[in-house]
Each structure stands twice: as C-alpha cells, then as structure tokens.
C-alpha positions as CSV (number, residue, x, y, z in Angstrom):
1,M,-1.2,-5.4,9.3
2,R,-2.8,-2.7,11.4
3,K,-5.0,-0.1,9.9
4,T,-2.5,2.7,10.7
5,Q,0.2,1.1,8.6
6,H,-2.2,0.4,5.8
7,K,-3.4,4.0,5.9
8,H,0.3,5.1,5.8
9,V,1.0,3.1,2.6
10,I,-2.2,4.5,0.9
11,D,-1.6,8.1,2.1
12,R,2.1,8.2,1.3
13,H,2.7,5.9,-1.6
14,V,-0.7,5.8,-3.4
15,T,-2.5,9.2,-3.0
16,G,0.5,11.3,-1.9
17,V,-1.5,13.0,0.9
18,V,1.4,12.4,3.3
19,K,4.6,14.0,2.2
20,G,8.1,12.8,3.1
21,K,10.8,14.8,4.8
22,P,12.4,17.6,2.8
23,D,15.0,16.4,0.3
24,K,13.8,12.8,0.7
25,Y,12.2,10.7,-2.1
26,T,8.8,9.2,-2.1
27,D,7.9,6.4,-4.6
28,F,4.3,6.1,-5.7
29,F,2.3,3.1,-6.9
30,P,0.8,3.6,-10.4
31,T,-2.9,4.1,-9.4
32,G,-3.7,7.2,-11.5
33,N,-3.6,9.6,-8.6
34,Q,-2.4,13.2,-8.7
35,V,0.3,12.8,-6.1
36,R,1.8,16.3,-6.4
37,P,0.6,19.3,-8.3
38,G,0.9,18.4,-12.0
39,V,2.3,14.9,-11.2
40,T,-0.2,12.1,-11.9
41,T,0.9,8.4,-11.7
42,P,-0.1,6.0,-14.5
43,A,-3.5,4.5,-14.0
44,V,-2.7,0.8,-14.1
45,M,-3.5,-0.4,-10.5
46,T,-6.3,-0.2,-8.1
47,V,-6.0,0.1,-4.3
48,Q,-7.1,-3.6,-4.2
49,D,-4.1,-4.4,-6.4
50,V,-1.8,-2.5,-3.9
51,D,-3.3,-4.6,-1.1
52,N,-2.5,-7.7,-3.1
53,V,1.0,-6.5,-3.6
54,I,1.3,-6.0,0.2
55,K,0.3,-9.6,0.8
56,D,2.4,-11.1,-1.9
57,S,5.5,-9.0,-1.0
58,I,5.9,-10.9,2.2
59,Q,5.6,-14.3,0.5
60,F,7.9,-13.9,-2.5
61,V,10.9,-12.1,-1.1
62,T,14.6,-11.9,-0.2
63,T,15.5,-10.2,3.0
64,K,18.2,-8.1,4.7
65,T,18.2,-6.8,8.2
66,K,19.4,-3.3,9.3
67,R,19.3,-2.5,13.0
68,E,15.8,-3.4,14.1
69,I,14.2,-3.4,10.6
70,I,13.9,-6.3,8.1
71,F,13.9,-5.2,4.5
72,Y,12.0,-7.5,2.2
73,S,12.6,-7.1,-1.6
74,W,10.3,-8.5,-4.2
75,N,10.3,-8.3,-8.0
76,P,6.6,-8.6,-9.0
77,Q,7.1,-7.8,-12.7
78,E,3.5,-6.6,-13.1
79,F,1.8,-3.2,-13.3
80,G,5.1,-1.7,-14.5
81,I,6.6,-2.4,-11.1
82,S,9.9,-4.3,-11.1
83,K,10.8,-4.0,-7.4
84,V,8.9,-3.5,-4.1
85,E,10.4,-3.1,-0.6
86,T,8.5,-4.0,2.5
87,L,9.8,-2.9,5.9
88,V,8.9,-5.0,9.0
89,S,10.3,-4.6,12.5
90,T,12.3,-7.5,14.0
91,E,9.3,-8.0,16.3
92,G,7.2,-8.8,13.2
93,K,5.3,-5.5,12.9
94,F,4.6,-4.2,9.4
95,I,6.0,-0.7,8.9
96,T,5.6,0.2,5.3
97,L,5.7,-0.9,1.7
98,Y,6.6,1.0,-1.4
99,P,7.7,0.4,-5.1
100,T,11.3,1.3,-5.8
101,A,11.7,0.5,-9.5
102,G,9.7,0.0,-12.7
103,S,8.5,1.9,-15.8
104,N,5.3,3.0,-14.0
105,V,6.8,3.9,-10.7
106,V,6.9,7.7,-10.1
107,R,9.6,8.9,-7.7
108,W,9.3,12.4,-6.3
109,Q,11.7,14.4,-4.1
110,D,9.8,16.4,-1.5
C-alpha cells in the first residue's frame, strides 16, 4: 500500500480530517478521535490496530467486482467492528478501507 492511500484511510476514516462529498456517508474507526464537532468515536483502537485491520482485511475476505474495483468484505468481530470493506483496483492497487458495521462504528453524513 502506498503512503497516499494509507494517509487517506487515516485522514478520512480515523481522524475525520478529510470530509466526504455532501450528502455522502463516512464511516469511522473507533479510535477515540473527534471526527466532527461534538462527535467522538469510542476509544477502543489505535492507529496500529487500524493498520493490522488493513493487512488482515485482504487475507480473510469475500470479494465482488464492480467495474474496475474489487470490493473485499471482512467480518473481524473485534473492536466493536463487525464488517470492513476494502477497495482495490482490478490492477491490484489499494484504494481505501473503512468499517461499515458494528457497535463502535460511527457513521456520519457530510
């Protein structure tokens, strides 16, 4: 994974520094960050834990392909995360990763 994609995951889905498009949802990892004014995620993960989820998400997955993107779905069942999606181009380039379900996943509409 290139540094730019890793930075995207951290900035968008961990710290919330990068916002999504208007009316689109962003899902956040539970790392205890204030991702929007007044919205703080549960503090049950570290950035290293997120990095480990990135690595594991490509090993323990089911896949589907849509156009030129492969969607990997994984059910880690830890940190209050029950589903993670990883997007990779059909050329094998990592695009992004984000949690989509679980008791500690915060979803916010920008």
